C-alpha positions, -999 to +999 in steps of 0.1 A: -200+054+418-175+075+438-162+106+420-128+112+417-106+144+408-117+174+388-113+165+352-127+195+335-126+231+349-138+265+333-121+294+349-134+329+342-144+317+306-160+344+286-171+337+250-193+353+223-200+351+186-189+387+178-190+417+201-228+418+205-233+381+210-221+374+245-228+338+255-208+330+285-195+359+309-168+348+332-182+313+336-167+293+367-174+255+372-157+222+376-165+185+367-152+156+386-142+120+373-171+096+370-198+123+375-230+125+353-237+162+347-267+177+330-264+210+312-296+231+311-305+264+299-327+283+276-323+281+237-293+299+227-277+302+261-247+283+250-252+247+261-235+235+229-210+262+231-197+245+265-191+214+245-173+231+215-151+248+239-141+216+256-133+200+224-114+231+213-135+237+184-141+271+198-117+292+218-128+315+248-125+353+244-107+354+277-103+326+307-092+291+304-106+258+298-086+231+316-091+194+308-072+169+330-037+158+314-042+129+290-081+128+294-098+122+263-132+137+251-157+119+228-188+138+216-221+126+201-235+158+183-274+163+178-273+154+143-251+136+116-227+161+100-236+163+063-200+155+053-205+121+065-239+112+048-224+096+017-199+074+037-205+038+046-207+028+083-172+016+083-159+048+064-177+069+091-158+050+120-125+053+101-126+090+107-127+086+144-091+078+144-061+100+134-042+068+123-052+037+107-069+013+133-064-023+126-090-049+133-114-018+130-145-039+118-144-059+150-143-028+171-172-014+152-193-045+154-186-046+193-197-009+198-227-012+175-237-040+197-234-018+229-260+008+212-282-022+200-278-015+163-273-043+137-264-032+104-241-040+075-209-020+076-211-012+038-244+005+043-245+042+035-253+066+064-277+086+043-297+055+040-303+051+077-333+062+098-329+092+123-330+068+152-302+046+137-282+077+131-286+088+166-273+054+179-244+056+154-234+090+167-232+075+201-214+047+189-188+069+173-182+086+204-179+054+225-154+037+200-128+063+211-132+052+247-133+088+259-127+097+296-154+125+291-184+115+271-204+147+257-240+140+246-261+165+226-298+158+227-290+119+225-327+109+228-336+127+196-352+101+172-347+072+196-378+050+204-387+041+239-367+010+240-336+029+228-340+055+253-343+027+281-311+011+268-292+044+267-305+052+302-292+019+314-258+024+298-251+059+311-258+047+346-234+017+342-208+039+321-177+041+344-164+075+332-178+112+332-208+120+311-221+153+303-256+156+286-276+184+270-313+172+266-349+185+270-361+151+280-367+158+319-374+123+328-345+108+309-321+134+325-335+128+362-327+089+359-292+093+359-280+128+368-262+136+401-251+174+391-265+203+370-250+233+352-275+258+347-269+285+319-287+317+320-293+333+286-299+368+302-269+370+327-246+347+307-236+330+339-232+294+347-246+281+379-237+247+393-259+224+413-256+191+432-285+167+428-308+150+404-324+171+377-359+173+393-345+185+427-323+212+409-354+224+389-374+227+424-344+245+439-343+270+412-381+276+414-377+281+450-349+306+446-369+325+422-398+328+447-377+339+474-362+365+449-396+378+440-408+380+478-377+400+487-382+424+459-419+428+466-410+436+503-384+462+491-408+477+466-434+481+494-406+497+515-395+520+489-431+532+479-439+538+516-407+559+521-414+579+488-448+588+500-434+601+532-407+619+515-432+638+494-452+647+525-422+659+545-402+675+520-426+705+519-423+709+556-397+730+573-367+723+599-365+687+612-391+673+589-370+683+559-340+664+574-361+634+580-371+635+543-335+636+534-328+605+555-357+588+540-342+594+504-310+577+515-331+547+527-349+545+494-317+546+475-303+517+498-333+495+494-333+501+455-295+491+457-306+459+475-331+449+448-320+416+431-322+405+396-349+377+397-337+349+375-357+349+342-371+315+333-373+305+298-399+324+276-426+301+263-441+309+229-476+323+228-506+300+217-509+301+179-530+288+151-521+271+119-549+281+096-559+253+072-563+254+034-598+244+024-597+211+005-631+195-001-619+162-011-597+133+007-561+150+010-542+117+010-548+083-003-526+055+006-531+020-010-496+005+003-465+013+023-430+000+020-413-013+052-378-024+060-374-060+074-338-073+076-327-042+058-349-051+027-379-034+015-414-050+014-446-036+002-476-040+023-511-032+012-532-006+032-564+014+025-560+049+041-579+081+032-572+113+050-598+142+052-600+174+070-596+172+108-581+136+104-549+126+120-528+096+114-501+083+139-475+061+121-458+038+146-429+013+146-395+008+158-362+027+147-352+016+112-386+003+098-389+031+075-411+055+090-390+087+078-385+072+044-424+069+042-428+104+053-400+117+030-417+100+000-451+118+009-435+150+018-414+153-014-443+141-038-423+109-049-445+084-032-458+057-058-480+042-032-499+074-022-516+102-039-520+137-026-549+156-039-540+184-065-532+218-052-528+208-015-501+226+003-478+205+023-462+216+056-434+191+062-414+190+094-383+170+088-364+158+118-330+170+105-343+203+092-330+194+056-360+212+042-347+246+052-321+266+031-293+271+057-279+299+035-312+319+037-319+345+061-345+338+089-368+367+072-363+349+038-373+315+051-405+329+065-412+352+035-412+323+009-441+307+027-464+336+015-476+342-020-473+379-014-449+386+015-463+410+042-434+427+062-455+433+093-470+397+094-436+382+090-420+401+118-450+396+141-450+357+133-415+355+138-416+372+173-444+350+184-419+321+180-391+339+197-375+348+164-371+385+173-362+414+147-326+413+160-321+379+144-343+382+111-312+390+092-293+361+105-288+330+084-308+299+091-275+281+098-266+304+127-298+294+145-296+268+174-315+234+166-343+246+190-347+278+170-348+259+138-375+239+151-396+271+161-388+284+127-406+254+111-438+262+130-435+299+121-435+289+086-465+266+089-485+296+102-476+317+072-480+289+047-517+278+059-510+242+046-538+215+040-517+187+049-490+187+077-464+160+077-446+158+111-415+138+114-405+138+152-419+173+156-407+176+192-370+171+183-349+199+196-378+218+211-376+232+248-402+213+267-420+243+277-432+249+242-445+215+236-478+217+252-486+249+230-475+232+198-496+200+206-525+223+211-520+239+177-516+205+159-547+193+177-567+224+167-554+222+131-584+216+106-565+200+078-549+165+078-520+155+098-495+126+093-475+122+125-443+101+136-433+106+172-415+088+200-428+111+226-459+095+241-468+123+263-468+147+234-491+124+212-516+120+240-524+156+236-534+153+200-567+136+189-555+109+168-581+095+144-563+067+128-530+046+137-507+028+114-484+004+132-457-007+106-444-035+127-477-052+127-483-051+088 
């Protein structure tokens, strides 16, 4: 699809949350009409901040954000805002318009069809699955028919069918799309340009090409910079050795030493700042609580068919070193099932007495957002140990500088890493993991999969990422669609 005039331009934009938390430093880039742009960068680099500056939710400290006259912006955020949870689907869409929209029901049904979501319009949002909410967020942005569509982690909670449909839709979408995502295959399927945010330099670099090409280009650039620095360091050391030798000689030798010092200074000035790639969390171990009996006994499960609960009989017992994968399409009730287990309200299952449960909720609603990061970690220990808390936090890139920040201030990726840090301190007997790859940088996923696979307690897992599940030794599967 041919690209048109510039529709969005950042001109020397500087932004930070407070004086010491700079995210963007004189960012310059432009986005053309009809282009499909990926925003990539480390956790905390400011990817979501770019979106908030475009929608004017945030204002730059200096510089300007230009959006073409009359161009509209629609955004699908990572998670459903809590203030909408008690609304009906129709009530939620009413908030998309400043004035009353006539024939809104017809428009809502049309846009829900685009995202392949068939639901009664009087259904409460809080009763929807994570995948259904993800599709609803996209539909909410689309109903506004925006000239620029902003998608923040749109594949979170979507099953493969949903991801395939979203990919096809974005390829065919005749307007500008900007996407933040950690799903490399998804990004590569439709991207024609990349904005790379560097968390260390706070700069934005613009590339043309698909996602994989840009990743390779960045990798090659890093290798060139490292080779250049290696050669300069060799020259510097050679000259320093000669300076030390000639400096003690007299006459012309001393002048030569002075000339060599100047050359050393010149080489040091030519050293380049090698791009620092995302730091990856170190391998970690979740120690398991010893439980000699079956930790979980399930006799039945409740699934949703045509939006109505149906009880199905099962016979499942989970002991140490057993891992259950629960499968099924969006909306069948996987998260509802895990929530009942994780909160101890399941009438169809029994968790052995005294078992400590580590529960990863896909929306992080189990975290106290008003607590500090330190408090969120400390509450996992019977007797908080200051040294262990800080060491564990650092292992998950939650360094001492943010320990006193609130959980609410963390990026979604940092909240995910916080959950794993809590498991390490908790030493649970049972892990209940509802989409545990959501929001997590793809570089961390092999290490997390390794830790789950090595966990010696019981695991109940829901995940729509096959390449992640393949790294874990699943001992039992429960496909809710086939019950």
